VOGU-3710 file (C-alpha; in Angstrom, 3 decimals, decimal comma):
1> xxxxxxxxxx> -10,074/-12,505/8,841  -11,631/-12,301/5,376  -12,847/-15,516/3,775  -11,045/-16,123/0,479  -13,668/-16,769/-2,216  -11,226/-19,122/-3,939  -11,318/-21,353/-0,866  -15,105/-21,835/-0,981  -16,169/-25,337/-2,063  -17,784/-25,747/-5,483
11> xxxxxxxxxx> -20,310/-28,280/-4,213  -23,559/-26,611/-3,056  -24,075/-29,012/-0,137  -20,522/-28,441/1,074  -21,055/-24,678/0,854  -24,247/-24,997/2,893  -22,393/-26,992/5,553  -19,692/-24,310/5,685  -22,281/-21,558/6,131  -24,055/-23,544/8,865
21> xxxxxxxxxx> -20,779/-24,120/10,709  -19,762/-20,489/10,586  -23,248/-19,378/11,547  -23,173/-21,670/14,618  -19,958/-19,977/15,732  -21,632/-16,589/15,383  -24,729/-17,807/17,261  -22,500/-19,085/20,082  -20,903/-15,639/20,345  -24,348/-14,008/20,326
31> xxxxxxxxxx> -25,516/-16,333/23,118  -22,509/-15,413/25,243  -23,168/-11,713/24,627  -26,786/-12,086/25,719  -25,680/-13,981/28,833  -23,292/-11,192/29,780  -25,965/-8,576/29,083  -28,286/-10,375/31,477  -25,630/-10,424/34,175  -24,938/-6,736/33,555
41> xxxxxxxxxx> -28,635/-5,846/33,894  -28,915/-7,850/37,123  -25,893/-6,144/38,646  -27,157/-2,691/37,639  -30,421/-3,403/39,461  -28,532/-4,190/42,661  -25,920/-1,464/42,292  -27,848/1,193/44,165  -28,832/-1,138/46,952  -25,285/-2,065/47,825
51> xxxxxxxxxx> -22,369/0,341/48,062  -19,413/-1,589/46,779  -16,329/-0,543/44,847  -15,956/-4,155/43,718  -19,412/-4,085/42,145  -18,612/-0,879/40,261  -15,433/-2,402/38,866  -17,279/-5,569/37,870  -19,921/-3,525/36,026  -17,217/-1,716/34,061
61> xxxxxxxxxx> -15,537/-5,007/33,209  -18,825/-6,456/31,931  -19,450/-3,368/29,762  -16,008/-3,769/28,212  -16,323/-7,539/27,787  -19,639/-7,198/25,930  -18,186/-4,415/23,785  -15,185/-6,554/22,818  -17,297/-9,603/21,949  -19,650/-7,538/19,790
71> xxxxxxxxxx> -16,763/-5,973/17,859  -15,175/-9,426/17,383  -18,439/-10,766/15,965  -18,848/-7,762/13,667  -15,312/-8,111/12,313  -15,798/-11,835/11,654  -19,048/-11,173/9,806  -17,511/-8,358/7,768  -14,861/-10,802/6,551  -17,454/-13,485/5,672
81> xxxxxxxxxx> -20,291/-11,680/3,868  -21,947/-14,965/2,822  -22,471/-15,856/6,500  -23,525/-12,316/7,387  -26,170/-12,411/4,664  -27,449/-15,778/5,903  -27,756/-14,458/9,454  -29,464/-11,244/8,316  -32,003/-13,289/6,352  -32,620/-15,803/9,143
91> xxxxxxxxxx> -33,157/-13,537/12,116  -36,100/-11,254/12,807  -34,798/-7,702/12,627  -36,358/-4,897/14,676  -37,778/-1,930/12,804  -35,027/0,571/12,033  -35,597/3,936/13,695  -35,411/7,099/11,633  -32,299/9,179/12,051  -32,844/12,139/14,425
101> xxxxxxxxxx> -34,937/14,818/12,727  -33,141/17,707/14,462  -29,824/17,026/12,728  -28,886/19,117/9,685  -29,270/17,387/6,334  -26,794/17,508/3,477  -27,862/16,116/0,118  -25,506/14,445/-2,329  -27,199/13,966/-5,696  -25,984/10,977/-7,685
111> xxxxxxxxxx> -26,842/12,030/-11,219  -28,190/9,440/-13,603  -27,115/8,973/-17,216  -27,930/11,495/-19,948  -29,334/8,893/-22,298  -30,859/5,441/-22,047  -28,036/2,882/-21,883  -30,223/0,317/-23,661  -31,332/2,231/-26,762  -29,831/5,716/-26,518
121> xxxxxxxxxx> -33,244/7,383/-26,158  -33,912/10,523/-24,108  -34,889/10,163/-20,453  -37,627/11,711/-18,318  -37,369/11,931/-14,517  -39,844/9,638/-12,754  -38,717/9,779/-9,132  -35,842/9,208/-6,761  -34,619/6,952/-3,958  -33,125/8,502/-0,821
131> xxxxxxxxxx> -30,729/6,681/1,496  -29,705/8,465/4,688  -26,469/7,807/6,584  -25,411/9,286/9,899  -22,042/11,005/9,628  -19,821/13,083/11,855  -17,687/16,134/11,264  -15,416/17,446/14,039  -17,695/18,770/16,743  -21,107/17,842/15,328
141> xxxxxxxxxx> -23,256/15,210/13,690  -24,981/15,586/10,355  -27,129/13,410/8,118  -26,025/12,949/4,513  -28,930/12,324/2,106  -27,805/10,318/-0,913  -30,378/11,149/-3,577  -30,409/8,827/-6,607  -32,685/10,215/-9,265  -34,566/7,665/-11,335
151> xxxxxxxxxx> -35,201/8,120/-15,054  -37,309/6,272/-17,554  -36,464/6,055/-21,237  -39,117/7,728/-23,455  -38,412/5,222/-26,216  -38,167/1,841/-24,462  -39,423/2,680/-20,921  -36,315/1,192/-19,280  -35,698/2,678/-15,795  -32,142/3,776/-15,095
161> xxxxxxxxxx> -30,584/5,108/-11,920  -27,153/5,764/-10,419  -25,865/2,824/-8,353  -26,443/2,873/-4,620  -23,695/4,701/-2,700  -21,013/2,622/-1,074  -20,977/2,455/2,711  -17,799/1,464/4,511  -19,951/-0,684/6,818  -22,053/-3,219/4,869
171> xxxxxxxxxx> -25,748/-2,984/5,760  -24,907/-0,028/8,005  -25,739/3,646/7,991  -22,515/5,099/9,327  -20,564/7,547/7,201  -16,766/7,449/6,925  -16,360/10,505/9,143  -18,261/8,875/11,986  -16,399/5,577/11,616  -13,047/7,392/11,693
181> xxxxxxxxxx> -14,133/9,370/14,734  -15,178/6,239/16,647  -11,883/4,472/15,892  -9,675/7,450/16,791  -11,695/8,193/19,921  -11,125/4,628/21,118  -7,513/4,027/20,102  -6,036/7,533/20,235  -8,260/9,318/22,766  -8,700/6,041/24,700
191> xxxxxxxxxx> -12,491/6,255/25,134  -14,257/2,874/25,414  -17,321/2,559/23,222  -19,819/2,676/26,077  -18,416/6,065/27,097  -18,641/7,276/23,508  -22,296/6,201/23,449  -22,948/8,392/26,512  -21,246/11,356/24,823  -23,275/10,960/21,616
201> xxxxxxxxxx> -26,500/10,689/23,629  -25,838/14,186/24,986  -26,077/15,408/21,358  -29,447/13,715/21,005  -28,055/10,797/18,995  -28,892/7,481/20,639  -26,386/4,851/19,493  -26,272/1,538/21,334  -22,860/0,221/22,287  -23,645/-2,880/20,244
211> xxxxxxxxxx> -24,143/-0,661/17,181  -20,799/1,079/17,733  -19,169/-2,324/18,246  -20,509/-3,586/14,938  -19,293/-0,515/13,112  -15,821/-0,718/14,651  -15,422/-4,389/13,754  -16,526/-3,795/10,167  -14,149/-0,815/9,915  -11,247/-3,014/11,013
221> xxxxxxxxxx> -12,122/-5,573/8,334  -12,330/-2,841/5,674  -8,903/-1,445/6,592  -7,190/-4,841/6,964  -5,564/-4,886/3,476  -4,056/-1,435/4,075  -2,775/-2,417/7,524  -1,120/-5,570/6,190  0,493/-3,624/3,329  1,876/-1,038/5,755
231> xxxxxxxxxx> 3,422/-3,772/7,897  5,025/-5,450/4,888  6,412/-2,152/3,617  8,002/-1,243/6,950  9,378/-4,678/7,867  10,677/-5,559/4,403  12,018/-2,170/3,280  13,958/-0,889/6,306  17,626/-1,026/7,287  17,160/-0,174/10,966
241> xxxxxxxxxx> 14,203/-0,904/13,249  13,515/-0,211/16,922  11,718/-3,061/18,700  9,905/-3,292/22,026  6,833/-4,842/23,626  4,427/-4,202/26,478  1,927/-6,364/28,387  -1,795/-6,119/27,734  -4,380/-8,026/29,792  -6,640/-10,146/27,580
251> xxxxxxxxxx> -10,048/-11,169/28,888  -11,213/-14,767/28,729  -14,978/-14,211/28,137  -17,232/-16,008/30,555  -14,522/-16,570/33,177  -14,038/-13,062/34,525  -10,273/-13,628/34,391  -7,542/-12,190/32,229  -4,323/-13,566/30,812  -1,277/-11,479/29,938
261> xxxxxxxxxx> -0,859/-10,967/26,229  1,673/-8,719/24,515  1,630/-5,892/22,032  4,848/-5,553/20,019  5,985/-2,532/18,054  8,695/-2,090/15,431  9,505/1,507/14,565  11,356/3,055/11,645  12,508/6,598/12,285  15,271/8,027/10,076
271> xxxxxxxxxx> 14,570/11,659/10,947  17,539/12,014/13,366  19,970/11,358/10,495  17,930/12,868/7,664  17,066/9,526/6,035  14,756/9,304/3,019  12,374/6,633/4,329  9,236/7,948/6,043  8,714/7,225/9,765  6,344/4,438/10,715
281> xxxxxxxxxx> 5,315/2,262/13,661  3,798/-1,194/13,156  2,167/-3,207/15,920  1,478/-6,904/16,416  -0,428/-8,783/19,123  0,401/-12,147/20,639  -0,957/-14,221/23,535  2,508/-14,593/25,105  6,089/-13,282/25,029  7,867/-16,291/23,557
291> xxxxxxxxxx> 10,875/-15,656/21,337  9,113/-17,182/18,359  6,873/-14,099/18,178  9,536/-11,553/17,120  11,055/-14,227/14,863  7,729/-14,386/12,998  7,171/-10,629/12,994  10,626/-9,869/11,561  10,967/-12,840/9,211  11,282/-10,489/6,218
301> xxxxxxxxxx> 13,656/-8,052/7,933  17,425/-8,000/7,579  19,376/-5,167/9,152  19,974/-3,653/12,584  17,536/-4,036/15,462  17,767/-1,508/18,290  16,287/-3,142/21,387  16,695/-3,766/25,099  18,264/-6,862/26,607  15,145/-9,075/26,436
311> xxxxxxxxxx> 16,317/-12,651/25,908  13,437/-13,372/23,513  15,185/-11,242/20,886  18,333/-13,398/21,019  17,114/-15,787/18,321  17,041/-12,863/15,893  20,800/-12,375/16,219  21,791/-16,009/15,650  23,610/-16,836/12,423  21,326/-19,834/11,876
321> xxxxxxxxxx> 18,243/-17,622/11,528  16,563/-17,909/8,138  17,939/-15,004/6,141  20,893/-14,591/8,500  21,195/-13,047/11,938  20,228/-9,431/12,589  22,769/-6,961/13,931  22,054/-6,054/17,550  22,270/-2,466/18,796  21,856/-1,744/22,516
331> xxxxxxxxxx> 19,902/0,921/24,356  21,776/3,440/26,492  18,497/4,664/27,981  17,959/1,280/29,667  21,459/1,452/31,160  20,897/4,984/32,386  17,509/4,082/33,885  18,914/1,231/35,943  21,679/3,425/37,335  19,277/6,304/37,960
341> xxxxxxxxxx> 17,026/4,028/40,048  20,014/3,185/42,237  20,926/6,835/42,653  17,338/7,813/43,473  17,137/5,091/46,142  20,590/5,411/47,735  22,149/8,706/46,638  25,287/6,784/45,638  28,152/9,048/44,511  29,388/6,342/42,125
351> xxxxxxxxxx> 25,931/6,147/40,530  25,884/9,939/40,208  29,222/9,928/38,414  28,088/7,151/36,059  24,990/9,198/35,220  27,127/12,256/34,528  29,331/10,269/32,143  26,302/8,897/30,273  24,871/12,415/30,139  28,032/13,566/28,341
361> xxxxxxxxxx> 27,300/11,042/25,578  23,814/12,469/25,151  25,290/15,970/25,111  27,194/15,056/21,965  24,012/13,588/20,418  22,171/16,884/20,766  24,698/18,435/18,395  24,290/15,647/15,831  20,524/15,681/15,270  19,670/15,971/11,582
371> xxxxxxxxxx> 23,229/15,486/10,335  23,867/12,760/7,715  25,141/9,337/8,870  28,758/9,872/7,755  29,059/13,124/9,703  27,451/11,555/12,771  29,869/8,632/12,638  32,908/10,915/12,420  31,741/13,051/15,341  30,983/10,007/17,477
381> xxxxxxxxxx> 34,350/8,431/16,731  36,110/11,626/17,743  33,999/12,822/20,657  31,760/10,019/21,957  33,869/6,871/21,696  36,613/8,123/24,073  33,893/9,072/26,612  32,372/5,606/26,337  35,743/3,847/26,801  36,390/5,967/29,884
391> xxxxxxxxxx> 32,951/5,012/31,226  33,777/1,332/30,767  37,015/1,700/32,727  35,145/3,572/35,465  32,502/0,810/35,683  35,115/-1,953/35,951  36,911/-0,053/38,726  33,657/0,691/40,564  32,627/-2,960/40,578  35,602/-3,710/42,816
401> xxxxxxxxxx> 34,394/-1,071/45,306  30,757/-2,097/45,812  29,136/-5,286/47,140  28,640/-7,819/44,359  24,928/-8,234/45,124  24,144/-4,521/45,309  21,793/-2,909/42,814  24,598/-0,700/41,525  26,777/-3,738/40,812  23,887/-5,368/38,929
411> xxxxxxxxxx> 23,349/-2,211/36,861  27,041/-1,938/35,986  27,260/-5,617/35,075  24,182/-5,204/32,838  25,984/-2,414/30,983  29,255/-4,316/30,598  27,505/-7,500/29,459  25,879/-5,568/26,600  28,940/-3,480/25,788  29,438/-4,594/22,124
421> xxxxxxxxxx> 25,772/-3,818/21,343  25,977/-0,470/23,161  29,101/0,569/21,232  27,539/-0,206/17,848  25,962/3,249/17,519  29,393/4,917/17,631  30,381/3,072/14,451  27,117/3,589/12,532  25,633/7,057/12,148  22,215/5,630/11,195
431> xxxxxxxxxx> 21,687/4,334/14,718  20,237/6,137/17,719  21,827/5,771/21,139  18,643/4,352/22,613  15,343/2,657/21,912  13,200/5,653/22,823  11,524/5,639/19,387  9,841/2,308/20,209  9,043/3,349/23,772  7,331/6,519/22,533
441> xxxxxxxxxx> 5,225/4,438/20,151  4,041/2,247/23,039  2,798/5,163/25,138  -0,572/4,957/23,393  -0,956/1,393/24,653  -0,078/2,355/28,225  -2,643/5,175/28,308  -5,319/3,027/26,686  -4,668/0,221/29,144  -5,583/2,544/32,024
451> xxxxxxxxxx> -8,883/3,477/30,392  -10,285/0,276/28,969  -8,434/-2,078/31,329  -7,968/-5,007/28,926  -8,491/-6,359/25,437  -11,711/-8,322/25,296  -10,196/-11,222/23,351  -7,176/-12,205/21,286  -8,988/-10,886/18,226  -9,570/-7,636/20,124
461> xxxxxxxxxx> -5,834/-7,339/20,807  -5,079/-7,920/17,108  -7,632/-5,282/16,162  -6,029/-2,807/18,569  -2,616/-3,523/17,008  -4,042/-2,801/13,540  -5,592/0,527/14,529  -2,472/1,556/16,469  -0,431/0,823/13,328  -2,492/3,165/11,155
471> xxxxxxxxxx> -3,043/5,894/13,744  0,507/6,126/15,106  2,066/6,035/11,618  -0,296/8,786/10,477  0,729/10,930/13,449  4,436/10,304/12,825  3,931/11,619/9,283  2,271/14,807/10,500  -1,297/13,776/9,632  -4,500/14,222/11,582
481> xxxxxxxxxx> -5,372/10,532/12,060  -9,107/11,171/12,030  -8,987/13,155/8,797  -6,721/10,547/7,248  -8,967/7,601/8,156  -12,078/9,526/7,078  -10,679/10,006/3,593  -9,317/6,449/3,341  -12,678/4,952/4,353  -14,372/7,133/1,732
491> xxxxxxxxxx> -12,100/5,902/-1,049  -10,826/2,413/-0,201  -13,778/0,401/-1,564  -13,389/1,833/-5,080  -9,612/2,248/-4,957  -7,674/-0,038/-7,356  -5,971/-2,824/-5,409  -2,736/-2,389/-7,364  -2,578/1,228/-6,190  -3,352/0,547/-2,537
501> xxxxxxxxxx> 0,094/1,943/-1,630  -1,258/5,395/-2,562  -3,283/5,274/0,658  -0,309/4,612/2,959  0,152/7,587/5,320  3,369/8,821/3,697  1,892/8,614/0,173  -1,637/9,766/0,962  -3,065/12,962/-0,478  -6,550/14,327/0,294
511> xxxxxxxx> -9,117/13,429/-2,343  -9,122/16,906/-3,896  -5,333/16,927/-4,317  -5,287/13,344/-5,595  -7,864/14,221/-8,262  -5,823/17,217/-9,379  -2,643/15,122/-9,562  -4,450/12,525/-11,681
//
């Protein structure tokens, strides 16, 4: 979280105490990282002496825990540059290695002024400064040489030079293409950073996992204003949202144990009815699944929420909610899934007939895709609503024929209990029959969970939610997420804050097109 300059104390002694306090927190994190590194090194030494699947799993967990802690520390420092500067000054830094000589070089010349800014005299070239940054284009690395020519005024001898190039990572040498690649590889291709480091090493580029962690944390801090704006735009400017959540294990560093956190998503997708608002998926992280979480996430939302029957959403529908209760719309896919599980397990003829009746409702929906809301409502009233009423009568009759504690009875009662919410779609053409839009958005979390096992901390879960927000929304708008993030990281530092909305995925144009439009 960035430190607001306005909140810094005016008193010098108080400012020093603040810096010392924040620095102690960072030192504590560094100590824990070093402790885990020592344990990792010890276990690697014994790995080949003992054949143990448990040891292999523990090694992987330690790699991921260290990675998460390093990214957390980097993100904290990126948001508090005064502390980062104090730490950089205080600690002994190792000599920085030259970037690999075998990589191709690309020079970008930052031209100096034509005349002396002090007296207007003519300039003569006296030298140049070269800053190299490691960058990445799809499939290969390259080194970009930023050449800043230096000039001296013939009249007054003042030395002038173009300002140093901006780097998305303060005090770092990573170009925007490489930073975008690292983020997308982790959160879209689901590659933990230590695996990425192994891949880069095969190209002759040795990058420590700690280096990648620092870059990823600083990238998250750089993109934070854009992520927060995207969330506000989607939550506050939508009529219909799909909501869902999924568990994510969160590591408690130093204990070797995990707790169950949650990642929540809220999706806007008006494409099925040809709506004007662009599609988007926003994510939030929380340490638990309490109902207060969605209440906080959707505080600025008023409209229809399409969701499953999770009781934690109930507070959103209450009239006493600040801003008024949301309208609840049910999910036919959840109903169908419960009945399908019964049929798959027992082969019940009643379950098969219920599935066939639900399938008829979806058959109508296939004909309605892309039609405007009014037309969808008319078709549903005429074709779908009678099918749904017949299904309800069938379910009530079937309940009298099956044992009350059977799985089929439970599935049918679930459907009937949510009947008003399930019927809402037939009266509103903007609504989908199910919550599949949110479930599709959460697939990225499920795949990532299998690869990097857990979030390394609560901050790590929040960082994942931020990157998922940008990457999934970019994909929903037909963008290559890596190309999008590369361009945004190139421009965001110099982009006017009042025009930050230009960088949202649905407004974004590549730099060349944006310059032409301007």
